C-alpha positions in Angstrom: -94.6 139.2 -24.8 -95.2 136.6 -27.5 -93.3 137.3 -30.7 -95.4 137.6 -33.8 -94.2 135.1 -36.5 -94.2 135.9 -40.1 -95.3 133.4 -42.8 -91.9 131.9 -43.4 -91.3 131.4 -39.6 -94.6 129.6 -39.3 -93.8 127.3 -42.2 -90.4 126.5 -40.8 -91.9 125.5 -37.4 -94.4 123.3 -39.2 -91.5 121.6 -41.0 -89.8 121.2 -37.6 -92.8 119.3 -36.3 -92.9 117.1 -39.5 -89.2 116.2 -39.0 -89.9 115.2 -35.4 -92.9 113.1 -36.5 -90.5 111.2 -38.9 -88.2 110.5 -36.0 -85.5 112.9 -37.1 -83.9 115.0 -34.4 -83.4 118.5 -35.8 -80.8 119.3 -33.1 -78.8 116.1 -32.6 -75.8 115.6 -30.3 -73.0 118.0 -31.3 -70.3 115.6 -32.3 -69.9 115.3 -36.0 -66.6 114.2 -37.6 -65.2 116.7 -40.1 -62.3 115.6 -42.3 -62.1 118.6 -44.7 -63.1 122.2 -45.0 -64.6 123.8 -48.1 -61.4 125.6 -48.8 -59.2 122.5 -48.4 -61.3 120.6 -51.0 -61.4 123.5 -53.5 -57.7 124.3 -53.2 -56.1 120.9 -52.8 -58.2 118.5 -54.9 -56.9 117.6 -58.4 -56.9 114.5 -60.6 -53.5 113.4 -59.3 -54.4 113.3 -55.6 -58.1 112.4 -55.9 -57.6 109.2 -53.9 -57.2 111.4 -50.8 -60.7 112.8 -51.4 -62.7 109.6 -52.0 -64.1 109.7 -48.4 -64.8 113.1 -47.1 -66.9 114.3 -44.2 -68.0 117.9 -44.2 -70.6 120.2 -42.5 -72.0 123.5 -43.5 -75.0 125.8 -43.9 -77.2 125.4 -47.0 -76.9 128.7 -48.9 -78.7 127.8 -52.2 -80.3 124.8 -54.0 -80.9 124.1 -57.7 -83.7 121.6 -58.1 -83.2 119.1 -61.0 -85.9 116.6 -60.0 -84.1 113.4 -59.0 -80.9 115.2 -58.5 -80.0 118.5 -56.9 -77.0 120.9 -56.8 -76.7 122.9 -53.6 -74.1 125.2 -52.0 -72.8 124.7 -48.5 -70.9 127.2 -46.5 -68.5 126.5 -43.5 -66.0 128.8 -41.7 -63.6 128.7 -44.7 -66.0 129.4 -47.6 -68.4 127.7 -49.9 -68.5 124.6 -52.0 -71.0 123.0 -54.3 -72.5 119.6 -53.5 -74.4 117.1 -55.7 -77.2 115.0 -54.3 -78.8 112.2 -56.3 -82.1 110.6 -55.1 -81.1 106.9 -55.8 -77.8 107.3 -54.0 -79.2 108.9 -50.9 -82.1 106.4 -50.9 -80.9 103.2 -52.6 -83.8 101.1 -51.3 -87.6 101.4 -51.7 -87.9 104.0 -49.0 -87.2 107.5 -50.6 -88.3 109.5 -47.5 -84.8 111.1 -46.9 -84.8 112.5 -50.4 -88.5 113.1 -51.3 -89.6 114.3 -47.9 -86.6 115.5 -45.9 -84.3 116.9 -48.6 -86.9 118.2 -51.1 -89.6 119.5 -48.7 -88.4 119.9 -45.1 -85.0 121.5 -45.5 -84.5 125.2 -46.0 -81.9 127.7 -46.9 -79.9 128.3 -43.7 -80.2 124.7 -42.3 -76.9 123.2 -41.3 -76.2 119.6 -42.5 -73.4 117.1 -42.4 -72.5 115.2 -45.6 -70.3 112.2 -46.5 -69.2 111.5 -50.0 -66.3 112.1 -52.5 -64.9 115.1 -54.3 -65.1 115.4 -58.1 -65.0 118.1 -60.8 -68.2 118.8 -62.8 -68.4 119.2 -66.5 -68.3 123.0 -66.0 -65.0 122.7 -64.0 -66.4 123.3 -60.5 -65.0 121.3 -57.6 -67.9 119.7 -55.9 -68.8 116.9 -53.4 -70.9 114.0 -54.5 -73.1 113.3 -51.5 -73.6 109.7 -50.4 -75.2 110.5 -47.1 -76.4 113.6 -45.3 -77.5 114.3 -41.7 -79.5 117.3 -40.5 -77.5 119.0 -37.8 -79.5 122.2 -37.1 -82.9 123.3 -38.4 -83.0 127.1 -39.1 -86.3 128.7 -37.9 -85.5 132.2 -39.2 -85.3 132.9 -42.9 -82.0 134.1 -44.3 -81.6 137.5 -45.9 -81.7 137.0 -49.7 -78.4 137.4 -51.6 -77.2 136.2 -54.9 -74.0 134.4 -55.9 -72.3 134.0 -59.2 -68.9 132.4 -59.9 -68.2 132.1 -56.2 -68.8 135.9 -55.6 -71.7 137.2 -53.6 -73.4 140.3 -55.0 -76.6 142.1 -54.0 -75.2 141.6 -50.5 -77.1 142.9 -47.5 -76.2 146.6 -47.0 -78.9 147.8 -44.6 -76.8 149.2 -41.7 -79.5 148.6 -39.1 -79.6 144.9 -40.1 -75.8 144.6 -40.4 -74.9 145.9 -37.0 -77.8 144.6 -35.0 -77.8 141.1 -36.6 -74.1 140.7 -37.1 -74.5 136.9 -36.9 -76.7 137.0 -40.1 -74.4 139.6 -41.7 -71.4 137.2 -41.3 -73.4 134.3 -42.8 -74.4 136.1 -46.0 -71.5 138.5 -46.6 -68.2 136.7 -46.8 -66.3 140.0 -47.1 -67.4 140.9 -43.6 -65.9 137.6 -42.2 -62.7 138.4 -44.1 -62.5 141.8 -42.5 -62.6 140.3 -39.0 -60.1 137.6 -39.9 -57.7 140.4 -41.0 -58.2 142.2 -37.7 -57.2 139.0 -35.8 -54.0 138.9 -38.0 -53.3 142.5 -37.2 -53.6 141.9 -33.4 -51.4 138.8 -33.7 -48.8 140.7 -35.6 -48.7 143.4 -32.9 -48.4 140.8 -30.2 -45.6 139.0 -32.1 -43.7 142.3 -32.5 -43.9 143.2 -28.8 -43.3 139.6 -27.5 -40.2 139.2 -29.7 -38.7 142.3 -28.1 -39.3 141.1 -24.5 -42.5 142.9 -23.7 -44.9 141.3 -21.1 -48.6 141.2 -21.8 -50.6 142.1 -18.6 -54.2 142.7 -17.4 -55.3 145.7 -15.3 -58.7 146.5 -13.7 -61.7 147.4 -15.7 -63.6 148.6 -12.7 -61.7 151.5 -11.2 -62.3 153.8 -8.2 -60.9 156.7 -10.1 -61.3 157.0 -13.9 -57.7 158.0 -14.6 -55.2 158.1 -17.5 -57.1 160.2 -20.0 -59.4 163.2 -20.3 -62.8 161.6 -21.0 -66.3 161.3 -19.5 -66.7 158.0 -17.7 -69.5 155.5 -17.2 -70.4 155.2 -13.5 -71.6 152.0 -11.7 -72.0 150.9 -8.1 -70.3 148.0 -6.2 -73.0 146.6 -3.9 -70.7 144.6 -1.6 -68.3 147.5 -1.1 -71.1 150.1 -1.2 -69.0 152.4 -3.3 -69.2 154.0 -6.8 -66.9 152.6 -9.4 -66.1 153.7 -13.0 -65.6 151.7 -16.1 -62.0 152.5 -17.2 -61.4 155.2 -19.6 -57.7 154.2 -19.9 -55.3 151.7 -18.3 -52.3 154.1 -18.4 -51.9 154.7 -14.6 -52.0 151.0 -13.8 -49.4 150.1 -16.4 -47.1 152.8 -15.0 -47.6 151.3 -11.5 -46.1 148.1 -13.0 -43.1 150.1 -14.3 -42.6 151.4 -10.8 -42.8 147.8 -9.6 -39.8 146.8 -11.7 -41.2 145.6 -15.1 -39.3 147.3 -18.0 -41.8 146.7 -20.8 -45.5 146.0 -20.3 -48.4 146.1 -22.7 -52.2 145.5 -22.6 -55.0 145.3 -25.1 -57.4 147.3 -23.0 -61.2 147.4 -23.4 -62.1 151.0 -22.5 -65.4 152.8 -22.1 -66.2 156.5 -22.6 -69.6 158.0 -22.1 -69.4 160.3 -25.0 -70.7 160.7 -28.6 -70.9 158.1 -31.3 -70.0 158.6 -34.9 -68.0 156.9 -37.7 -64.8 156.9 -35.6 -66.1 156.7 -32.1 -67.9 153.9 -30.2 -68.5 154.1 -26.4 -66.7 150.7 -26.0 -63.4 150.3 -27.8 -59.9 148.8 -27.6 -56.7 150.6 -26.9 -53.3 149.0 -27.0 -51.0 150.7 -24.5 -47.4 149.9 -23.8 -44.8 151.4 -21.5 -41.0 151.0 -21.7 -38.5 152.0 -19.0 -35.4 154.1 -19.9 -36.9 155.2 -23.3 -38.3 158.5 -24.6 -40.8 159.7 -27.1 -38.1 159.9 -29.9 -37.4 156.2 -29.4 -41.1 155.5 -29.4 -41.6 157.2 -32.8 -39.0 154.8 -34.4 -40.6 151.8 -32.6 -44.1 152.8 -33.8 -42.9 153.1 -37.4 -41.3 149.6 -37.2 -44.3 148.0 -35.6 -46.9 149.5 -37.9 -44.9 148.7 -41.1 -44.5 145.1 -39.9 -48.1 144.8 -38.9 -49.4 146.2 -42.2 -47.3 143.6 -44.1 -48.5 140.8 -41.9 -52.1 141.8 -42.4 -52.2 142.7 -46.1 -48.9 141.4 -47.5 -47.9 145.0 -48.2 -47.1 148.2 -46.2 -49.8 149.8 -48.3 -53.5 149.8 -47.7 -56.4 151.4 -49.6 -59.2 153.4 -47.9 -61.8 155.2 -50.1 -59.5 155.1 -53.2 -56.7 156.6 -51.2 -53.4 154.6 -50.9 -51.9 154.9 -47.4 -48.3 153.6 -46.9 -47.1 152.6 -43.5 -43.5 152.2 -44.6 -41.1 154.0 -42.3 -40.0 156.7 -41.8 -43.0 159.1 -41.2 -43.2 162.8 -41.5 -42.8 164.8 -38.2 -44.1 168.3 -37.5 -44.8 170.2 -34.3 -48.4 171.0 -33.4 -47.7 174.8 -33.5 -46.1 174.6 -36.9 -49.0 172.5 -38.2 -51.6 175.1 -36.9 -49.6 177.9 -38.5 -49.3 176.0 -41.8 -53.0 175.4 -42.1 -54.6 178.5 -40.5 -51.9 181.2 -40.9 -51.9 181.9 -37.1 -48.9 181.6 -34.9 -50.5 180.7 -31.6 -47.3 179.6 -29.8 -47.3 182.7 -27.5 -51.0 183.3 -27.0 -52.8 183.1 -23.7 -56.4 181.7 -23.2 -58.0 185.0 -24.3 -55.9 185.2 -27.4 -56.7 181.6 -28.3 -60.5 182.3 -27.9 -60.0 185.3 -30.3 -58.4 182.9 -32.9 -61.1 180.4 -32.5 -63.7 183.1 -33.1 -61.8 184.2 -36.3 -61.7 180.6 -37.5 -65.4 180.1 -36.7 -64.6 177.3 -34.2 -67.3 176.9 -31.5 -65.9 177.0 -27.9 -67.5 177.3 -24.5 -66.4 178.8 -21.1 -65.3 175.4 -19.7 -62.5 175.1 -22.2 -59.0 175.9 -20.9 -55.9 176.7 -23.0 -55.2 173.0 -23.8 -58.8 172.3 -25.0 -58.8 175.4 -27.2 -55.6 174.4 -29.0 -57.0 170.9 -29.4 -60.2 172.4 -31.0 -58.1 174.5 -33.5 -55.9 171.5 -34.5 -58.8 169.1 -34.7 -61.0 171.4 -36.6 -58.6 173.0 -39.1 -55.5 170.8 -39.4 -56.0 167.1 -38.6 -57.9 166.3 -41.8 -54.9 167.3 -43.9 -52.6 164.5 -42.7 -53.5 161.5 -44.8 -50.1 159.7 -44.8 -48.8 158.7 -41.4 -47.5 161.8 -39.7 -46.2 162.5 -36.2 -47.6 165.7 -34.7 -45.1 166.6 -31.9 -44.2 168.9 -29.0 -47.6 169.8 -27.5 -48.2 172.6 -25.0 -48.0 171.5 -21.4 -51.7 172.5 -20.8 -52.8 169.7 -23.2 -50.8 167.0 -21.6 -51.1 166.5 -17.8 -49.2 163.2 -17.7 -46.3 164.2 -19.9 -42.7 165.2 -19.1 -41.7 168.8 -20.0 -39.7 169.2 -23.2 -36.0 169.1 -22.5 -35.2 172.2 -24.6 -38.5 174.0 -25.5 -40.1 176.0 -22.7 -43.9 175.5 -22.2 -44.0 172.3 -24.3 -43.9 168.6 -23.4 -42.4 165.6 -25.1 -45.5 164.2 -26.8 -46.6 163.1 -30.2 -49.8 162.0 -31.8 -49.8 159.8 -34.9 -52.3 161.0 -37.5 -53.3 158.8 -40.4 -56.1 159.5 -42.9 -57.0 162.6 -40.9 -57.6 160.8 -37.6 -55.5 160.2 -34.5 -54.3 156.6 -34.4 -51.8 156.8 -31.5 -50.8 159.2 -28.6 -47.4 158.9 -26.9 -45.3 160.6 -24.3 -42.0 160.8 -22.5 -43.9 160.1 -19.3 -43.9 162.5 -16.4 -42.2 160.8 -13.4 -41.8 163.8 -11.0 -44.5 163.2 -8.3 -44.5 166.8 -7.1 -45.1 168.2 -10.6 -47.6 165.4 -11.4 -49.6 166.5 -8.3 -49.6 170.1 -9.5 -50.8 169.0 -13.0 -53.6 167.0 -11.4 -54.6 170.1 -9.4 -54.8 172.1 -12.6 -57.2 169.5 -13.9 -59.4 169.8 -10.8 -59.7 173.6 -11.5 -60.9 172.7 -15.1 -63.4 170.3 -13.6 -64.7 173.0 -11.3 -65.3 175.1 -14.4 -67.5 172.4 -15.8 -65.1 170.4 -17.9 -66.6 166.8 -17.7 -63.5 165.3 -19.3 -60.9 166.7 -16.9 -58.8 164.2 -14.9 -59.4 163.2 -11.3 -56.5 163.2 -8.8 -55.3 159.6 -8.4 -53.6 159.8 -5.0 -52.5 156.1 -5.1 -50.8 156.8 -8.4 -49.0 159.8 -6.9 -47.9 157.5 -4.0 -46.5 155.0 -6.6 -44.5 157.8 -8.3 -43.1 158.7 -4.9 -41.4 155.3 -4.8 -39.7 156.3 -8.0 -40.6 155.5 -11.6 -37.7 155.3 -14.0 -37.6 157.5 -17.2 -40.3 155.9 -19.3 -41.9 156.2 -22.8 -45.5 155.2 -23.2 -48.0 155.0 -26.1 -51.7 154.2 -26.7 -53.0 153.0 -30.1 -56.7 153.0 -31.1 -57.0 149.5 -32.3 -60.3 149.9 -34.1 -59.0 153.0 -36.0 -56.0 151.1 -37.0 -58.2 148.1 -38.0 -60.3 150.5 -40.2 -57.2 151.6 -42.0 -55.8 148.1 -42.6 -59.1 146.6 -43.7 -60.2 149.6 -45.8 -63.3 150.4 -43.7 -64.6 153.9 -43.3 -66.8 153.4 -40.2 -65.8 152.0 -36.8 -69.0 150.0 -36.7 -67.6 147.9 -39.5 -64.6 146.7 -37.4 -66.7 145.9 -34.3 -68.5 142.6 -34.2 -71.3 144.2 -32.1 -71.3 148.0 -32.2 -73.4 149.9 -29.6 -76.9 150.6 -30.9 -80.1 152.1 -29.6 -82.6 149.7 -28.0 -84.5 147.7 -30.7 -88.1 148.7 -31.1 
């Protein structure tokens, strides 16, 4: 189907044809020598070292132009930021032929075009570091008009805020909103800091399968696909946990993976069907050790990302400095609802849910009911980093039973700003008990629970070889990124969030 062009798109295509008629290639060979970035020139240039900036080569996108007749000021943007340039007609075209200025620069270039310039750096009378252009080259002609924004004193205001545009056309959002680019640079710093923390302690980064014959390691609804060559159904992974534990069985003592996971569930400000989990597993450790390690890692990561252990989200200051508060899930529920549910059976929990006006359905077992109570009535109260500990065994089919508390397991969730950021266990390594836990999940599946776990027989076989006592944890990377960059929606920390098909 032929796209319908708007007036600006038609005009830009006409300019493209005019450039070609002048013998100018609007998409030349990619090699263009760059000696300096915008940030380098703005931060490093001064009168004392100006000799180093008498011959610079730079490329960037035209973001604005101020027409002054036979001279122009313009703003170019590269990966590092923006810088002003100054173009004078008689310097660009010293001879009789003024085509490059009068025709190309003045008439055939547009906001959004990418050009290369050569010249020298100077400071204007108003004190702005700029590049005096002696030569320019068109590197890319832009055929789609840019969203209109305004800039003053180096700051963009009236930035594009339409969410449909921002998320669907992230490439344009990144061009016109520098703060968006800064957010994703911070996220890279965050991931690098986590990797450094783990690598410095001897952890091994690994990769495990995305396509799995059994969607194991979590309670979630999977995406299903089909492998034609093997003629069998496969699932996009909902977690990488069971594969990482297989590696612990195989003799590695500390493994981790940034795992791209997929869950065929709802979408909101904290959920996207495609997301990243960091999971790591360490032999001969338990969940108490994991709490201390988590505190150390997150404090170090916050400082590496923001220069401080503190971050600001919606005018709330959150501090990742260790240590963090610890409270059991039963105590948390009693504190915020007034109900002691520690000894209740499924029927009793349903009665409490009814009293608390929490919607439940017949597919929910004891674990799901407790999860609904905590999620609906308690989670939102934990703003500063807090470990919620010692969960009921029904909520944790992969977790070792508590060493001193009957009916509980050695598990914690880290809650920050009212949302779960991490989930950790002393891992269950008894293959007979693990089989029984899986069989309980099958019963829930038969009741209609679409998130119940499958039985992974190969994982059970791996456990039968013997897995050492192990601690494991999974972090929601996007949720952590939201906190450390001050964003309130997961879509703002994903380059390309999932969206409905474009009309």
